[in-house]
TIMI-2910 file (N, C-alpha, C, CB; in pm, 1 decimal, decimal comma, always signed):
<rs>
+----------+----------+----------+----------+----------+----------+----------+----------+----------+----------+----------+----------+------+
!      n_x !      n_y !      n_z !     ca_x !     ca_y !     ca_z !      c_x !      c_y !      c_z !     cb_x !     cb_y !     cb_z ! resn !
+----------+----------+----------+----------+----------+----------+----------+----------+----------+----------+----------+----------+------+
!  +1082,1 !   -628,5 !   +931,1 !  +1013,4 !   -625,1 !  +1058,8 !   +868,9 !   -582,1 !  +1033,7 !  +1084,9 !   -528,9 !  +1159,3 !  Unk !
!   +774,7 !   -655,3 !  +1092,3 !   +635,0 !   -619,1 !  +1072,4 !   +595,3 !   -504,1 !  +1165,0 !   +544,4 !   -740,7 !  +1096,1 !  Unk !
!   +478,1 !   -450,5 !  +1138,5 !   +432,9 !   -331,5 !  +1211,3 !   +417,6 !   -359,5 !  +1361,2 !   +299,7 !   -281,5 !  +1153,7 !  Unk !
!   +379,1 !   -480,8 !  +1396,2 !   +358,9 !   -513,9 !  +1537,4 !   +490,6 !   -504,5 !  +1615,0 !   +298,9 !   -655,3 !  +1551,4 !  Unk !
!   +593,5 !   -562,3 !  +1557,4 !   +725,2 !   -556,5 !  +1620,9 !   +783,6 !   -415,7 !  +1617,8 !   +820,7 !   -653,3 !  +1552,5 !  Unk !
!   +753,5 !   -341,1 !  +1511,1 !   +804,9 !   -204,6 !  +1501,8 !   +744,3 !   -116,0 !  +1610,2 !   +775,8 !   -145,7 !  +1363,2 !  Unk !
!   +615,2 !   -131,1 !  +1635,4 !   +550,3 !    -52,4 !  +1741,2 !   +615,6 !    -83,8 !  +1875,4 !   +397,1 !    -81,8 !  +1746,8 !  Unk !
!   +634,0 !   -212,6 !  +1902,7 !   +697,8 !   -253,2 !  +2028,2 !   +840,4 !   -197,2 !  +2037,5 !   +700,1 !   -407,4 !  +2040,0 !  Unk !
!   +915,9 !   -210,8 !  +1929,4 !  +1055,0 !   -163,6 !  +1929,6 !  +1062,5 !    -12,7 !  +1952,6 !  +1123,8 !   -199,7 !  +1797,1 !  Unk !
!   +982,1 !    +63,4 !  +1881,1 !   +984,4 !   +208,8 !  +1896,9 !   +943,5 !   +249,8 !  +2037,7 !   +892,4 !   +274,9 !  +1794,6 !  Unk !
!   +843,8 !   +181,8 !  +2092,7 !   +800,1 !   +212,3 !  +2229,6 !   +911,8 !   +181,4 !  +2329,0 !   +672,5 !   +131,7 !  +2265,7 !  Unk !
!   +975,0 !    +68,3 !  +2313,5 !  +1082,1 !    +29,1 !  +2405,6 !  +1204,2 !   +119,4 !  +2391,5 !  +1122,1 !   -116,3 !  +2381,4 !  Unk !
!  +1236,4 !   +162,4 !  +2268,7 !  +1348,8 !   +254,4 !  +2247,7 !  +1328,1 !   +384,5 !  +2324,8 !  +1366,6 !   +284,2 !  +2097,7 !  Unk !
!  +1203,7 !   +425,0 !  +2335,7 !  +1172,3 !   +549,5 !  +2406,4 !  +1148,8 !   +525,7 !  +2555,9 !  +1048,9 !   +615,5 !  +2344,2 !  Unk !
!  +1156,4 !   +400,9 !  +2594,9 !  +1136,4 !   +359,7 !  +2734,7 !   +998,7 !   +400,9 !  +2786,7 !  +1245,4 !   +420,1 !  +2823,8 !  Unk !
!   +898,2 !   +383,0 !  +2700,1 !   +760,9 !   +410,8 !  +2736,6 !   +691,5 !   +279,7 !  +2772,3 !   +686,7 !   +483,7 !  +2621,9 !  Unk !
!   +604,1 !   +284,4 !  +2868,2 !   +518,0 !   +169,5 !  +2894,9 !   +406,3 !   +170,0 !  +2790,2 !   +459,4 !   +173,9 !  +3041,6 !  Unk !
!   +335,7 !    +58,3 !  +2781,9 !   +220,5 !    +54,8 !  +2691,2 !   +117,0 !   +158,9 !  +2732,1 !   +156,9 !    -85,6 !  +2689,6 !  Unk !
!   +101,0 !   +178,5 !  +2862,1 !     +4,5 !   +276,7 !  +2912,0 !    +45,8 !   +418,6 !  +2871,2 !     -8,1 !   +266,8 !  +3065,9 !  Unk !
!   +175,4 !   +448,3 !  +2876,7 !   +222,7 !   +581,7 !  +2837,7 !   +198,4 !   +606,2 !  +2688,6 !   +373,0 !   +597,5 !  +2870,5 !  Unk !
!   +228,0 !   +505,7 !  +2606,0 !   +203,3 !   +521,4 !  +2462,7 !    +54,0 !   +536,8 !  +2435,8 !   +259,6 !   +401,0 !  +2384,3 !  Unk !
!    -25,7 !   +456,3 !  +2502,9 !   -170,5 !   +464,4 !  +2484,6 !   -221,7 !   +604,5 !  +2516,9 !   -241,6 !   +360,6 !  +2572,4 !  Unk !
!   -170,3 !   +663,3 !  +2624,1 !   -211,6 !   +798,9 !  +2661,4 !   -172,0 !   +900,3 !  +2554,8 !   -150,2 !   +838,1 !  +2795,9 !  Unk !
!    -52,1 !   +886,6 !  +2498,2 !     -5,7 !   +979,0 !  +2394,2 !    -91,4 !   +970,2 !  +2267,6 !   +140,4 !   +950,0 !  +2359,9 !  Unk !
!   -141,4 !   +849,8 !  +2240,1 !   -219,2 !   +826,4 !  +2118,6 !   -368,9 !   +846,9 !  +2141,2 !   -194,0 !   +685,7 !  +2067,2 !  Unk !
!   -411,1 !   +840,4 !  +2268,7 !   -552,2 !   +860,6 !  +2300,3 !   -635,2 !   +733,6 !  +2290,1 !   -609,7 !   +964,3 !  +2209,5 !  Unk !
!   -572,1 !   +619,9 !  +2323,2 !   -642,4 !   +492,6 !  +2322,2 !   -613,2 !   +419,2 !  +2453,2 !   -600,6 !   +406,5 !  +2199,1 !  Unk !
!   -668,5 !   +298,3 !  +2467,9 !   -645,7 !   +220,4 !  +2590,3 !   -519,4 !   +135,9 !  +2578,3 !   -766,8 !   +130,2 !  +2620,2 !  Unk !
!   -461,0 !   +103,3 !  +2691,0 !   -339,5 !    +22,1 !  +2695,4 !   -362,3 !   -114,4 !  +2630,1 !   -292,7 !     +4,0 !  +2840,6 !  Unk !
!   -481,7 !   -170,7 !  +2646,2 !   -513,0 !   -301,9 !  +2588,1 !   -500,2 !   -299,8 !  +2435,9 !   -654,7 !   -345,7 !  +2628,1 !  Unk !
!   -531,6 !   -185,0 !  +2374,5 !   -519,2 !   -173,7 !  +2229,7 !   -372,5 !   -178,0 !  +2188,2 !   -585,1 !    -44,2 !  +2179,8 !  Unk !
!   -286,8 !   -110,7 !  +2263,2 !   -142,9 !   -113,9 !  +2233,2 !    -92,9 !   -257,2 !  +2243,6 !    -63,0 !    -20,8 !  +2329,8 !  Unk !
!   -133,3 !   -325,8 !  +2347,4 !    -94,1 !   -465,4 !  +2366,0 !   -139,8 !   -550,5 !  +2246,8 !   -153,3 !   -521,1 !  +2497,7 !  Unk !
!   -261,4 !   -529,2 !  +2202,8 !   -315,5 !   -605,4 !  +2089,6 !   -239,1 !   -576,1 !  +1960,9 !   -464,1 !   -573,6 !  +2070,3 !  Unk !
!   -196,5 !   -450,7 !  +1942,5 !   -117,6 !   -415,8 !  +1824,2 !    +19,3 !   -482,7 !  +1830,1 !   -102,0 !   -262,7 !  +1812,3 !  Unk !
!    +81,8 !   -479,1 !  +1945,8 !   +216,6 !   -533,5 !  +1960,2 !   +218,8 !   -685,7 !  +1947,9 !   +275,2 !   -491,9 !  +2093,9 !  Unk !
!   +113,5 !   -751,0 !  +1986,9 !   +109,3 !   -897,1 !  +1979,0 !    +52,3 !   -946,6 !  +1846,9 !    +27,5 !   -952,9 !  +2093,3 !  Unk !
!     +2,2 !   -855,5 !  +1765,2 !    -51,6 !   -894,1 !  +1635,6 !   -195,5 !   -941,2 !  +1639,7 !    +32,2 !  -1000,6 !  +1577,4 !  Unk !
!   -261,5 !   -925,6 !  +1753,5 !   -401,8 !   -964,4 !  +1765,3 !   -489,0 !   -871,9 !  +1680,3 !   -447,1 !   -960,8 !  +1913,3 !  Unk !
!   -456,0 !   -743,3 !  +1678,9 !   -527,5 !   -643,1 !  +1599,6 !   -427,6 !   -559,7 !  +1521,2 !   -615,0 !   -552,3 !  +1690,0 !  Unk !
!   -476,2 !   -499,0 !  +1413,6 !   -397,3 !   -403,2 !  +1337,4 !   -454,3 !   -264,3 !  +1360,6 !   -396,4 !   -438,6 !  +1185,7 !  Unk !
!   -367,1 !   -165,2 !  +1378,0 !   -418,1 !    -28,9 !  +1398,4 !   -484,2 !    +25,6 !  +1272,2 !   -304,5 !    +64,5 !  +1441,9 !  Unk !
!   -586,5 !   +105,8 !  +1292,5 !   -651,7 !   +173,6 !  +1180,3 !   -557,7 !   +279,6 !  +1124,3 !   -786,7 !   +237,6 !  +1224,2 !  Unk !
!   -591,2 !   +333,1 !  +1009,9 !   -510,5 !   +439,2 !   +950,4 !   -500,2 !   +558,2 !  +1045,2 !   -570,1 !   +483,4 !   +815,8 !  Unk !
!   -610,4 !   +592,9 !  +1109,1 !   -611,8 !   +705,7 !  +1203,9 !   -514,6 !   +680,1 !  +1319,4 !   -755,1 !   +728,9 !  +1259,1 !  Unk !
!   -515,5 !   +559,8 !  +1371,6 !   -426,1 !   +525,8 !  +1482,7 !   -281,7 !   +518,2 !  +1433,5 !   -468,0 !   +391,6 !  +1547,7 !  Unk !
!   -259,9 !   +466,9 !  +1312,7 !   -123,9 !   +464,9 !  +1256,6 !    -65,9 !   +605,7 !  +1249,5 !   -124,1 !   +400,9 !  +1116,4 !  Unk !
!   -147,0 !   +701,2 !  +1207,4 !   -102,1 !   +839,6 !  +1199,1 !    -65,9 !   +891,4 !  +1338,4 !   -211,0 !   +928,3 !  +1134,9 !  Unk !
!   -150,4 !   +863,1 !  +1436,2 !   -123,5 !   +907,6 !  +1573,6 !     +1,7 !   +841,5 !  +1629,5 !   -243,5 !   +877,2 !  +1664,2 !  Unk !
!    +21,3 !   +712,7 !  +1599,2 !   +142,2 !   +643,4 !  +1644,8 !   +267,3 !   +704,1 !  +1581,0 !   +133,6 !   +492,9 !  +1611,8 !  Unk !
!   +260,7 !   +729,3 !  +1450,2 !   +375,1 !   +789,4 !  +1380,8 !   +408,6 !   +925,9 !  +1440,5 !   +346,0 !   +803,0 !  +1229,8 !  Unk !
!   +307,1 !  +1004,4 !  +1472,0 !   +329,6 !  +1135,2 !  +1534,7 !   +391,1 !  +1119,2 !  +1673,7 !   +197,3 !  +1214,0 !  +1544,1 !  Unk !
!   +338,7 !  +1025,0 !  +1751,4 !   +391,0 !  +1003,8 !  +1887,0 !   +537,0 !   +959,9 !  +1882,5 !   +306,6 !   +898,8 !  +1961,9 !  Unk !
!   +569,9 !   +871,4 !  +1787,6 !   +707,0 !   +822,5 !  +1775,3 !   +797,3 !   +918,1 !  +1698,0 !   +707,3 !   +687,7 !  +1708,1 !  Unk !
!   +737,5 !  +1017,7 !  +1632,5 !   +811,5 !  +1112,0 !  +1548,3 !   +884,2 !  +1038,8 !  +1435,9 !   +911,8 !  +1192,3 !  +1632,8 !  Unk !
!   +809,7 !   +951,1 !  +1366,9 !   +860,2 !   +880,8 !  +1249,6 !   +758,2 !   +898,1 !  +1137,9 !   +886,4 !   +729,0 !  +1280,0 !  Unk !
!   +799,5 !   +868,4 !  +1016,1 !   +705,4 !   +877,2 !   +905,2 !   +607,9 !   +760,7 !   +911,3 !   +779,7 !   +878,9 !   +770,0 !  Unk !
!   +492,5 !   +782,6 !   +857,3 !   +391,1 !   +678,1 !   +849,4 !   +444,3 !   +561,9 !   +765,9 !   +259,2 !   +733,3 !   +789,0 !  Unk !
!   +516,3 !   +594,3 !   +661,6 !   +575,3 !   +493,0 !   +574,4 !   +673,0 !   +405,9 !   +652,7 !   +646,4 !   +559,0 !   +454,8 !  Unk !
!   +758,1 !   +466,2 !   +732,7 !   +853,4 !   +389,0 !   +812,5 !   +780,2 !   +299,8 !   +912,7 !   +950,7 !   +483,0 !   +886,1 !  Unk !
!   +682,3 !   +355,0 !   +978,2 !   +609,3 !   +279,0 !  +1078,8 !   +541,9 !   +156,7 !  +1016,7 !   +505,0 !   +367,9 !  +1147,3 !  Unk !
!   +481,0 !   +174,5 !   +901,3 !   +401,3 !    +67,5 !   +842,2 !   +479,3 !    -27,2 !   +751,9 !   +290,1 !   +126,6 !   +764,9 !  Unk !
!   +590,1 !    +18,7 !   +689,9 !   +648,1 !    -63,2 !   +584,7 !   +799,3 !    -82,9 !   +587,2 !   +612,5 !     -5,5 !   +458,0 !  Unk !
!   +876,8 !    +21,7 !   +609,8 !  +1020,8 !    +14,8 !   +587,2 !  +1096,0 !    -52,4 !   +700,0 !  +1075,3 !   +151,8 !   +566,9 !  Unk !
!  +1211,8 !   -107,1 !   +666,8 !  +1302,8 !   -154,4 !   +770,7 !  +1409,9 !    -49,4 !   +790,6 !  +1365,5 !   -292,5 !   +733,8 !  Unk !
!  +1462,8 !    -43,3 !   +909,6 !  +1554,7 !    +62,2 !   +949,5 !  +1678,2 !    +71,6 !   +860,9 !  +1596,8 !    +40,8 !  +1091,0 !  Unk !
!  +1727,0 !    -38,9 !   +807,0 !  +1851,7 !    -39,5 !   +732,1 !  +1841,5 !     +7,0 !   +587,8 !  +1907,3 !   -174,3 !   +733,9 !  Unk !
!  +1721,2 !    +27,7 !   +536,0 !  +1707,4 !    +66,1 !   +396,4 !  +1751,6 !   +209,7 !   +373,6 !  +1564,1 !    +48,0 !   +350,9 !  Unk !
!  +1811,1 !   +231,4 !   +257,1 !  +1854,3 !   +366,4 !   +219,8 !  +1733,9 !   +449,4 !   +179,3 !  +1957,8 !   +361,9 !   +105,0 !  Unk !
!  +1737,0 !   +574,8 !   +213,5 !  +1631,3 !   +666,7 !   +175,6 !  +1666,5 !   +729,8 !    +42,4 !  +1609,6 !   +774,5 !   +283,8 !  Unk !
!  +1572,1 !   +727,8 !    -50,2 !  +1595,7 !   +788,4 !   -180,7 !  +1583,5 !   +939,0 !   -167,5 !  +1496,5 !   +734,0 !   -287,0 !  Unk !
!  +1678,7 !  +1009,9 !   -225,8 !  +1676,9 !  +1154,9 !   -217,7 !  +1643,0 !  +1216,5 !   -352,7 !  +1811,3 !  +1207,0 !   -168,0 !  Unk !
!  +1682,7 !  +1152,4 !   -460,6 !  +1659,7 !  +1205,7 !   -594,4 !  +1510,5 !  +1205,4 !   -626,5 !  +1737,5 !  +1124,2 !   -699,4 !  Unk !
!  +1461,4 !  +1318,1 !   -678,1 !  +1323,2 !  +1330,0 !   -721,2 !  +1325,5 !  +1354,6 !   -871,2 !  +1247,6 !  +1444,8 !   -644,6 !  Unk !
!  +1277,8 !  +1258,5 !   -948,8 !  +1283,5 !  +1267,0 !  -1094,7 !  +1176,9 !  +1359,5 !  -1151,7 !  +1268,5 !  +1129,4 !  -1155,1 !  Unk !
!  +1062,8 !  +1363,9 !  -1086,3 !   +951,3 !  +1446,7 !  -1132,5 !   +977,4 !  +1591,2 !  -1090,6 !   +814,6 !  +1395,3 !  -1074,9 !  Unk !
!  +1008,9 !  +1675,4 !  -1186,4 !  +1045,5 !  +1815,1 !  -1157,3 !   +930,5 !  +1893,3 !  -1095,0 !  +1090,8 !  +1885,0 !  -1284,8 !  Unk !
!   +809,0 !  +1865,6 !  -1136,9 !   +693,0 !  +1934,1 !  -1078,7 !   +678,7 !  +1897,9 !   -930,7 !   +563,6 !  +1897,5 !  -1155,8 !  Unk !
!   +700,6 !  +1770,6 !   -899,5 !   +694,8 !  +1725,9 !   -761,0 !   +807,9 !  +1788,0 !   -679,2 !   +701,7 !  +1573,0 !   -753,9 !  Unk !
!   +926,4 !  +1793,5 !   -737,7 !  +1040,2 !  +1854,9 !   -669,8 !  +1011,4 !  +2002,6 !   -639,9 !  +1168,1 !  +1841,2 !   -755,5 !  Unk !
!   +953,1 !  +2073,5 !   -736,2 !   +919,1 !  +2214,3 !   -715,3 !   +816,5 !  +2228,8 !   -601,5 !   +863,7 !  +2276,5 !   -846,4 !  Unk !
!   +720,6 !  +2136,9 !   -597,0 !   +621,2 !  +2140,9 !   -489,2 !   +689,0 !  +2120,3 !   -353,7 !   +512,0 !  +2033,1 !   -511,5 !  Unk !
!   +783,5 !  +2024,6 !   -346,0 !   +856,8 !  +2002,5 !   -220,6 !   +934,2 !  +2126,7 !   -179,7 !   +952,7 !  +1883,7 !   -234,6 !  Unk !
!   +998,1 !  +2190,0 !   -276,0 !  +1075,1 !  +2311,4 !   -246,2 !   +984,1 !  +2422,6 !   -196,9 !  +1152,4 !  +2358,2 !   -370,2 !  Unk !
!   +865,2 !  +2434,5 !   -254,7 !   +769,1 !  +2536,4 !   -212,6 !   +720,6 !  +2508,8 !    -70,9 !   +649,9 !  +2541,9 !   -309,6 !  Unk !
!   +684,1 !  +2384,8 !    -45,0 !   +634,6 !  +2345,6 !    +87,5 !   +741,0 !  +2366,4 !   +194,1 !   +589,4 !  +2199,3 !    +86,9 !  Unk !
!   +866,1 !  +2352,1 !   +157,5 !   +976,1 !  +2367,9 !   +252,8 !   +975,8 !  +2507,9 !   +315,3 !  +1110,6 !  +2341,5 !   +183,5 !  Unk !
!   +917,6 !  +2606,0 !   +246,6 !   +911,7 !  +2742,9 !   +297,8 !   +784,6 !  +2770,7 !   +379,3 !   +920,4 !  +2840,8 !   +182,3 !  Unk !
!   +695,9 !  +2673,3 !   +389,4 !   +570,3 !  +2691,0 !   +462,0 !   +594,4 !  +2685,1 !   +612,7 !   +468,0 !  +2583,8 !   +419,9 !  Unk !
!   +490,6 !  +2716,2 !   +687,2 !   +499,4 !  +2707,7 !   +833,3 !   +509,5 !  +2561,0 !   +875,9 !   +375,9 !  +2775,8 !   +900,3 !  Unk !
!   +550,0 !  +2540,6 !   +997,9 !   +561,7 !  +2404,9 !  +1052,9 !   +429,5 !  +2329,4 !  +1041,5 !   +606,5 !  +2410,1 !  +1200,0 !  Unk !
!   +319,8 !  +2394,3 !  +1075,6 !   +188,1 !  +2330,5 !  +1070,4 !   +149,6 !  +2293,8 !   +926,7 !    +81,6 !  +2423,2 !  +1131,3 !  Unk !
!   +176,2 !  +2382,8 !   +831,5 !   +144,8 !  +2354,1 !   +691,0 !   +229,8 !  +2238,5 !   +638,3 !   +166,7 !  +2479,5 !   +604,3 !  Unk !
!   +357,2 !  +2234,3 !   +676,2 !   +444,4 !  +2123,9 !   +634,1 !   +396,3 !  +1992,3 !   +694,5 !   +591,2 !  +2151,2 !   +675,4 !  Unk !
!   +353,8 !  +1996,1 !   +820,0 !   +303,3 !  +1876,2 !   +886,4 !   +180,4 !  +1822,8 !   +812,8 !   +268,8 !  +1906,3 !  +1034,0 !  Unk !
!    +90,1 !  +1911,7 !   +775,2 !    -29,4 !  +1871,4 !   +701,6 !     +7,8 !  +1810,4 !   +567,1 !   -123,0 !  +1991,1 !   +681,4 !  Unk !
!   +101,2 !  +1872,2 !   +496,2 !   +145,1 !  +1820,5 !   +366,8 !   +207,8 !  +1681,8 !   +382,0 !   +245,2 !  +1917,3 !   +301,7 !  Unk !
!   +286,5 !  +1662,9 !   +487,2 !   +349,0 !  +1532,0 !   +511,5 !   +243,2 !  +1426,0 !   +540,0 !   +448,4 !  +1540,3 !   +629,2 !  Unk !
!   +143,8 !  +1461,5 !   +618,5 !    +37,5 !  +1365,7 !   +650,3 !    -36,7 !  +1323,5 !   +524,1 !    -61,0 !  +1426,1 !   +751,9 !  Unk !
!    -66,9 !  +1419,4 !   +437,7 !   -136,8 !  +1388,3 !   +313,3 !    -49,5 !  +1298,7 !   +225,3 !   -174,8 !  +1518,2 !   +237,9 !  Unk !
!    +76,0 !  +1334,0 !   +210,9 !   +167,5 !  +1253,8 !   +130,2 !   +183,0 !  +1112,8 !   +187,8 !   +304,5 !  +1322,5 !   +121,2 !  Unk !
!   +194,9 !  +1101,7 !   +318,6 !   +205,4 !   +969,8 !   +381,6 !    +81,0 !   +885,3 !   +357,0 !   +228,8 !   +984,8 !   +531,5 !  Unk !
!    -36,4 !   +946,9 !   +356,0 !   -159,5 !   +872,3 !   +328,1 !   -160,9 !   +820,9 !   +184,7 !   -282,5 !   +960,3 !   +353,6 !  Unk !
!   -114,3 !   +902,2 !    +89,4 !   -107,8 !   +859,9 !    -50,4 !    -10,0 !   +743,5 !    -64,9 !    -65,6 !   +978,1 !   -141,7 !  Unk !
!   +104,7 !   +753,4 !     -0,3 !   +205,4 !   +646,6 !     -5,5 !   +149,4 !   +518,9 !    +55,5 !   +334,9 !   +689,2 !    +68,4 !  Unk !
!    +85,5 !   +530,9 !   +170,2 !    +30,5 !   +413,5 !   +236,2 !    -76,9 !   +348,6 !   +149,3 !    -27,2 !   +451,2 !   +373,5 !  Unk !
!   -162,7 !   +428,5 !    +89,4 !   -268,0 !   +375,6 !     +2,7 !   -205,7 !   +295,9 !   -111,6 !   -356,5 !   +490,1 !    -52,8 !  Unk !
!   -103,0 !   +351,1 !   -172,7 !    -34,6 !   +283,7 !   -283,3 !    +25,7 !   +150,6 !   -237,8 !    +75,4 !   +374,3 !   -341,4 !  Unk !
!    +91,0 !   +149,8 !   -123,4 !   +153,9 !    +27,5 !    -73,9 !    +49,7 !    -77,6 !    -37,8 !   +241,5 !    +58,2 !    +47,5 !  Unk !
!    -61,1 !    -35,7 !    +20,5 !   -168,3 !   -130,4 !    +51,1 !   -225,2 !   -189,1 !    -78,5 !   -280,3 !    -61,4 !   +133,3 !  Unk !
!   -238,7 !   -105,9 !   -181,0 !   -287,7 !   -156,2 !   -309,2 !   -188,6 !   -255,9 !   -369,3 !   -312,2 !    -39,8 !   -406,9 !  Unk !
!    -59,9 !   -227,6 !   -358,4 !    +42,1 !   -321,2 !   -406,2 !    +32,8 !   -453,7 !   -332,0 !   +182,4 !   -261,3 !   -389,7 !  Unk !
!    +17,3 !   -446,8 !   -199,7 !     +5,2 !   -568,8 !   -120,1 !   -119,0 !   -648,3 !   -158,4 !     +1,4 !   -534,8 !    +28,5 !  Unk !
!   -229,1 !   -578,4 !   -177,8 !   -354,3 !   -645,7 !   -211,5 !   -345,9 !   -711,8 !   -348,5 !   -470,9 !   -546,6 !   -208,0 !  Unk !
!   -280,9 !   -648,2 !   -443,4 !   -272,1 !   -705,3 !   -577,5 !   -171,9 !   -820,0 !   -584,8 !   -234,1 !   -597,8 !   -677,3 !  Unk !
!    -81,6 !   -828,6 !   -488,1 !    +16,3 !   -937,6 !   -489,1 !    -38,1 !  -1064,2 !   -423,6 !   +143,8 !   -894,1 !   -418,4 !  Unk !
!   -154,1 !  -1054,4 !   -360,6 !   -212,1 !  -1172,3 !   -293,6 !   -324,7 !  -1227,3 !   -370,1 !   -258,1 !  -1139,7 !   -155,4 !  Unk !
+----------+----------+----------+----------+----------+----------+----------+----------+----------+----------+----------+----------+------+
</rs>
């Protein structure tokens, strides 16, 4: 499922109008319509706001399909230790760490897409 359909699906699952979603994200209803119809693509900043409004990961919003399994095993021990440390942080600190990690993941996926074309 592409991002345009995912935005529409998530909005409809929550029974929000385009205007309600636009208000939550801080943009105009016409922009939501343009994203859902594929006329425009949301910027990274708007993607982050949409993911927060929908309470989903940026990665899920932009790339994954709902049926895929989530990997739990972390092979890099240093990375695993960092995750364990962050798990003890405040809610706000964890949110910031997730946003940074989601941006790194998104950057990598965009680079993969660009190199495949």
